[in-house]
NUDO-983038 format. One record per residue (C-alpha): residue number from 1; residue in one letter; chain; x, y, z. Coordinates in Angstrom, 3 decimals. Example, Ala and Ser with C-alpha at 12.3 -4.5 7.8 and 13.67 -1.06 7.14 Angstrom:
- 1 A A 12.300 -4.500 7.800 $
- 2 S A 13.670 -1.060 7.140 $
//
This chain:
- 1 X A -6.862 -6.920 9.045 $
- 2 X A -4.868 -7.444 11.929 $
- 3 X A -1.433 -6.298 11.491 $
- 4 X A 1.681 -5.715 13.615 $
- 5 X A 4.145 -3.396 12.801 $
- 6 X A 7.872 -4.226 14.067 $
- 7 X A 9.073 -0.422 14.340 $
- 8 X A 9.867 1.948 17.354 $
- 9 X A 6.587 3.541 16.730 $
- 10 X A 4.473 0.631 16.266 $
- 11 X A 1.057 0.946 14.721 $
- 12 X A -1.530 -1.279 13.548 $
- 13 X A -2.834 -0.520 9.996 $
- 14 X A -6.302 -1.805 10.555 $
- 15 X A -6.782 0.528 13.407 $
- 16 X A -10.413 1.845 12.812 $
- 17 X A -9.577 5.020 14.641 $
- 18 X A -6.732 6.067 12.670 $
- 19 X A -8.785 6.898 9.820 $
- 20 X A -7.064 9.218 7.409 $
- 21 X A -4.507 11.372 9.296 $
- 22 X A -1.696 13.858 8.306 $
- 23 X A 0.045 13.532 11.375 $
- 24 X A 3.897 12.441 10.712 $
- 25 X A 4.647 8.691 11.095 $
- 26 X A 8.177 7.815 11.300 $
- 27 X A 7.646 4.196 9.926 $
- 28 X A 5.699 5.258 6.793 $
- 29 X A 6.807 8.827 5.728 $
- 30 X A 5.079 11.858 6.141 $
- 31 X A 1.118 10.577 5.593 $
- 32 X A -0.284 7.344 6.418 $
- 33 X A -3.750 7.139 5.043 $
- 34 X A -6.503 5.064 4.779 $
- 35 X A -9.232 5.100 1.716 $
- 36 X A -7.124 7.974 0.254 $
- 37 X A -7.957 8.904 -3.125 $
- 38 X A -5.261 9.897 -5.707 $
- 39 X A -5.421 10.697 -9.443 $
- 40 X A -3.082 8.230 -10.994 $
- 41 X A -2.194 8.803 -14.786 $
- 42 X A -4.459 7.322 -17.126 $
- 43 X A -8.247 7.054 -18.145 $
- 44 X A -10.350 6.561 -14.845 $
- 45 X A -7.576 5.863 -12.825 $
- 46 X A -8.636 8.052 -9.481 $
- 47 X A -8.221 4.976 -6.752 $
- 48 X A -8.860 5.451 -3.062 $
- 49 X A -6.312 2.930 -1.976 $
- 50 X A -6.888 0.891 1.197 $
- 51 X A -3.333 2.257 2.592 $
- 52 X A -1.195 4.684 1.134 $
- 53 X A 2.061 6.107 2.485 $
- 54 X A 3.562 9.290 0.912 $
- 55 X A 6.984 10.427 0.949 $
- 56 X A 8.265 13.065 3.159 $
- 57 X A 7.459 16.589 1.705 $
- 58 X A 4.772 15.152 -0.191 $
- 59 X A 2.318 18.192 -1.273 $
- 60 X A -1.351 18.202 -2.580 $
- 61 X A -1.549 19.417 -6.367 $
- 62 X A -3.702 22.296 -7.718 $
- 63 X A -6.947 20.478 -6.865 $
- 64 X A -6.343 19.722 -3.328 $
- 65 X A -5.306 15.963 -4.080 $
- 66 X A -2.167 13.814 -3.167 $
- 67 X A 0.263 13.592 -6.149 $
- 68 X A 0.942 10.082 -7.670 $
- 69 X A 4.773 10.951 -7.369 $
- 70 X A 4.624 11.137 -3.944 $
- 71 X A 3.620 7.823 -3.186 $
- 72 X A 6.010 5.230 -1.521 $
- 73 X A 3.783 2.687 -0.556 $
- 74 X A 0.070 1.118 -1.292 $
- 75 X A -1.335 -1.821 0.198 $
- 76 X A -4.778 -3.136 -1.017 $
- 77 X A -7.011 -5.775 0.513 $
- 78 X A -8.874 -8.120 -1.544 $
- 79 X A -12.751 -8.332 -1.738 $
- 80 X A -14.251 -10.937 -3.827 $
- 81 X A -15.912 -8.196 -5.985 $
- 82 X A -12.862 -6.376 -6.894 $
- 83 X A -10.215 -8.759 -6.586 $
- 84 X A -9.633 -8.580 -10.353 $
- 85 X A -8.878 -5.015 -10.015 $
- 86 X A -6.608 -5.247 -7.606 $
- 87 X A -4.826 -8.058 -9.124 $
- 88 X A -4.928 -6.307 -12.422 $
- 89 X A -5.599 -2.801 -13.531 $
- 90 X A -4.502 -1.124 -10.263 $
- 91 X A -1.448 -3.016 -10.345 $
- 92 X A -0.487 -2.000 -13.688 $
- 93 X A -1.449 1.670 -12.884 $
- 94 X A 0.539 1.791 -9.733 $
- 95 X A 3.620 0.333 -11.485 $
- 96 X A 3.119 2.906 -14.596 $
- 97 X A 3.118 5.598 -11.900 $
- 98 X A 6.182 4.454 -10.386 $
- 99 X A 4.992 3.250 -6.829 $
- 100 X A 7.618 1.716 -5.743 $
- 101 X A 5.839 -1.042 -3.266 $
- 102 X A 2.696 -2.432 -3.756 $
- 103 X A 1.306 -4.985 -1.284 $
- 104 X A -1.804 -7.098 -2.221 $
- 105 X A -3.300 -8.664 1.020 $
- 106 X A -5.574 -11.600 0.095 $
- 107 X A -7.822 -13.308 2.942 $
- 108 X A -9.373 -15.518 0.407 $
- 109 X A -6.269 -17.256 -0.324 $
- 110 X A -4.852 -16.532 2.978 $
- 111 X A -1.463 -14.998 0.983 $
- 112 X A 0.145 -11.695 0.469 $
- 113 X A 1.796 -10.470 -2.788 $
- 114 X A 4.477 -7.902 -2.493 $
- 115 X A 5.725 -6.356 -6.024 $
- 116 X A 8.517 -3.733 -6.638 $
- 117 X A 10.679 -2.129 -9.150 $
- 118 X A 8.260 -0.549 -11.040 $
- 119 X A 9.615 0.039 -14.658 $
- 120 X A 7.873 0.648 -18.077 $
- 121 X A 4.394 0.077 -16.785 $
- 122 X A 5.358 -3.495 -14.983 $
- 123 X A 6.760 -4.678 -11.746 $
- 124 X A 9.606 -6.696 -12.257 $
- 125 X A 9.891 -8.247 -8.738 $
- 126 X A 7.497 -10.167 -7.184 $
- 127 X A 7.139 -12.368 -4.037 $
- 128 X A 4.384 -14.233 -2.243 $
- 129 X A 3.794 -16.013 0.587 $
- 130 X A 1.093 -17.330 2.926 $
- 131 X A -0.293 -15.390 6.057 $
- 132 X A 2.516 -16.245 9.205 $
- 133 X A 5.579 -15.114 6.963 $
- 134 X A 6.515 -11.327 7.576 $
- 135 X A 6.489 -8.715 5.206 $
- 136 X A 10.331 -7.803 5.031 $
- 137 X A 9.802 -3.914 3.949 $
- 138 X A 13.029 -2.812 5.797 $
- 139 X A 14.846 -2.594 2.675 $
- 140 X A 12.280 -0.179 0.890 $
- 141 X A 11.129 3.367 1.360 $
- 142 X A 8.506 1.890 3.814 $
- 143 X A 11.560 0.758 6.309 $
- 144 X A 9.449 -1.733 8.452 $
- 145 X A 8.698 -5.451 8.845 $
- 146 X A 4.925 -6.454 8.689 $
- 147 X A 3.598 -9.336 10.676 $
- 148 X A 1.373 -11.343 8.696 $
- 149 X A 0.357 -13.887 11.304 $
- 150 X A -2.723 -11.982 12.763 $
- 151 X A -4.187 -11.241 9.353 $
- 152 X A -7.792 -12.803 9.533 $
- 153 X A -8.832 -15.131 6.576 $
- 154 X A -12.130 -15.513 5.046 $
//
């Protein structure tokens, strides 16, 4: 995924050198992590999401893992073998945990899907567009606009 971030501190979400970091990132909260494991409520719901942003002041639990209540943003990039999980059980789990912003990026369809307003285990707002349309997260805790015109398609 090649992503441009419109923000005073620009950052590419696919920067392979970035890895998981605990450095403050003004555009995405206290931590921007790649493949960060978080144990969400429910049976077998320990997920290593592709991209996670945690709230300022986020703290690890007694097992040394990040707490789901501190998650402000999750992005998943679809892979053929796991697409059903990202569109189904993961989306439901993130909604049940109250993750305010869930973004699915699908290189097979060339579309992105933004889910917001979680309540009672479901997202009550969703919008989808093709690559080339920006993902406007400026009105969310994420506070940025994500360019998608450079996202690759499979």
